[in-house]
C-alpha positions, 0 to 999 in steps of 0.5 A: 271597750271598757272592762269591769275587772281591769286588774285581770289585764295584768295577766297579759304579761304571761304572754312572754312565757310562750314566746320565751319557750319558742325561743329556747335553743334546741339541741342538735338531733343529729349524732355522729359516731366518734372514737373518744371525746375525753380530750375535748372541753364541754361547751354548749352546741353552737346553733346558727338559728338560736335567735329565731322563733320556732313553730310560729303558728303554734306560738300564735295559737297559744298566745291568742288562747291565753290573751282571750282568757285574760280578756274574758276574766277582765269582763269587757263590755261596750259602753253605751254611746255617750251621745245618747239624748239626755233627759229633758231638763226639768222633767224629773220629779224628786220625792223626798221621803223622811222616816219619822217612826219612833226609832228616829226620835232624837239624833237620827231624825236630825241627821236625816233632815240634815241629809235631806237638806244637803240633797235638796241643795244639790238637785237641779234647780229646774226639777220638781221637789216633793216632800213627805214623811212616813212611819205607819203611813205616808204623810205628804207635806208637798205633793208632786203635782203641786211641786211641779206647779211651782216656778223653778226659782221657788222649788228648792226654797219651798222644799227646804222650808217644809223640812222644818215641819218634820217631826218624829212620832211613835208609830212603827215603820211601814216602809212598804206602804210609804214606797207604794203610796209615794209612787201612786201619788207621783203618777207614772208620767214623768221620771221619778226619783224617790229619795228615802231618808231613814235608819232602814231598820230590820223591823220595817214591814216589806210584805207589800213590796213582794211581787210588785211591778214598778213604773219604768221611769222610777229610781229609788235612792237610799240615804241611810242614817248610819248608826254608830258601829258600837251602838246598843239598843234594847227595848222593854214591853209589858206582857199580859200578867201571868197569875196576877204577876206583871211581866216585862220582856226585854229585847236586845237588838242583834249587833248590840255592843252591850248585854247588861242593863238595869230594870226599874219598876215604878212604886218600888226602890229596887233596881234590878241588873239584868243581862240579855245577850244581843239578838235575844230576849228575856222575860222578867217578873215585877217585884212584889208590891208594884202598884196597880198602875205604873211603868217599867224603865230600862236603862243602859242602852244608847236609845231611849225611845223604847225604854219605858212601858206602862201597865194598868189594871182595869175592867176586862177589855171587850174583844169584838168579833165581826161576823157578817151574814151570820146564820141562826145561833141555834142552827147546829149545822152552821158555823155561827152556832160553834163560833158562839160556843167557842168564843167564851170570855177568858181570864183576860178579856170578854168577847162580843160577836157583832154582825155589823161593822162599827166605828171601832175596828174589830179584833177579828173578822170571821166570814164564810164567804157569803155574798156581802160587802167585800169593800167593807171587809177590805177596808177593815183588813187594810186598816190593820185588821185580821180576818178569817175567811172559811170557804164553805163552797167553791163560790165562796172563793169569789170573795178571796179573788176580790180581796187579793185582786186575782181574776180568772181563777177557778177553785174546785171541790176536792175529791176526798176519799173517806177523809183528809187530815192536816199534814204539814203545819208551819208551827213558826207562824203566829197562828200555829205557834201556840201549838208548837209544843209536842204535847199540842202539835198533833192535828192529824186526828182532825178529820176533814170530809170536804175542802176546796182546792185553790188554783196556783193563781190564788195560792201564790200571792199568799203564804201556806201555813198548813197543808192537808196530808195530800199536799193541798193548801189548808190554811193560807195568810195574805198581807193586805194593807196593814192587816192580814187575811187568813183563809181556811179552805174548809169550814168547821161545819159538821158537814165539812169537818170535825174541827169544831169538835176538837180541842184545837178549835177555840185556841186557834181562834184565840191565837188569831185575836192574840196575833192581831195584837188585841185582847189580854190587855196589850195595846200598841200605838194607833189603837183607838186613835191613840198616837203616843205610848203611856196610860190613856182613857179608852171609852170607860176604861184605862188602857196602857199603850206601847210602841210596836216591839218591831220598832226596837229592832235597829239592826240595819236592813241589808240593801240586798234584801230590798234588791231581792224584792225587785226595787229599782235601787240606783238603777234609773230606767228611763221610760221607753216613751221618751225614746232615750237610750238607757244609762245602765250600770257597767255591771248590767251592760257587761251582764247583758252583752256577755262578751267575756263568755264569748271570749272564753268560747273562743279561747277554748277553740284556740286551745283545741286548734293548738292541741291538734296542731301540736300533735300533728307537728310532733308526728312530723318531727318523730315519724313512726318507725316499724 
């Protein structure tokens, strides 16, 4: 037997207390009448049985109950048998994954490579070692199948040599994509140890890891490159101009040790001292006289990768909306008619609605669920696109089923008496955030005549952003790959709702475009295949590329957040097919056996018996008198 909290065993010393109490001398109960004691000295009575224990059974009950309680708090468990068969030698595949996102540039990358080199040296020589890097996606340098094919003597040397090819890029960290892609590449036939080396920053994406099931033989080992305790990181991003004034947003990561920085705009000699508290952001206007093209530079923090952002002035960007299977533009009963009238050019971009996908990813895809090429729609979303699916009828939900890969779901037509209205709305979501101001947050005036009720199987994979007044979901979002699928359970056709006739309609669609990171002249690394920040040519215009703002959030991601997602961290679960005894952690063994819980039950029973016996003994010693 072993104990999870052995220091509680010191409480066994308390067993001496009942023993001492049962050894105490009882004064003689018998009294004898005597004329006077004034001529006698006062001495304690001398008893013949002073060293003998009294009430042995009561003492045993009390000691047993106390001992059981102490043992229960020490959380005992029976360790798994050590003679369990060991995993077959050489059967484990170690997959080394090194973070190469923008935040890893410089010293963090060097630390991660050094840690990976040290880990590879410690691995058994007969185990296979695969190598990959990850940022926005997984880049495999040595895939698991090739790693298993190498002779044992070459496995370590090959993996170590590949570490020399690791180089950080400017992409954001998609940790979910890296883990899922690595597990898929390794297969599930052999034990897999996934070693992750990186900064595990809070800005990493984790959405795809929710509700994921993992292979039985998977173990994920984290190797964080711990930042300095007093580190500071602030980042700068350019925002769309407001009334022709250039604006920059400075974000200071939570936990930063400094709040004072310096902002410098190219083309001017002015250096502005600014203050941004840790965990907050602030917007600063450019001084007058800045050129039409340049960059803003931030100084004063410990990391330089996100300290520059560029701007440029060029022709208005063209935002493309892919609208497959459109109806006649002049048909006033269909969605296409209102879509063309709502998506007019703005002061920041012009809009082009296309009905066929192009090589350039559209800023927004809008479909009402007509039968079409679902695979093309899935690819656009998984590559980072944003799509809005409006359910024109129950059959349109089949597109949603195919996209989220849910089967045997049966949507129904809602039974609406008179009309429904929007009720609860999540104004913290990116879609509805522009309406958070109380002056614009009233959606209750929009009447909905028809909508579709989705079963829980279709609702649970997504997040409900808005509900109708009776609680049925009205607007949902689903993460798919790198993109997002939005679902409106009604449409803006006049037969379904009066949404298209309200002032909310056009801003809602434009907020989707802004949420996609396009339009208004703000572009991130990866747009149009551009892999570095700065000013670049895209077609016949010049655009300014920035790194993803989420990459500036260097606050370490708590390991508890990953465990909450169900990741098998440091808890190897061996495949059942190998007929091996699982080597579980002490805490897990204690939790499964629940020995301490049964000891508490036994202690309670002993205390009940002790109380009953004490009452009985007391009645015998002091019989009731009449």
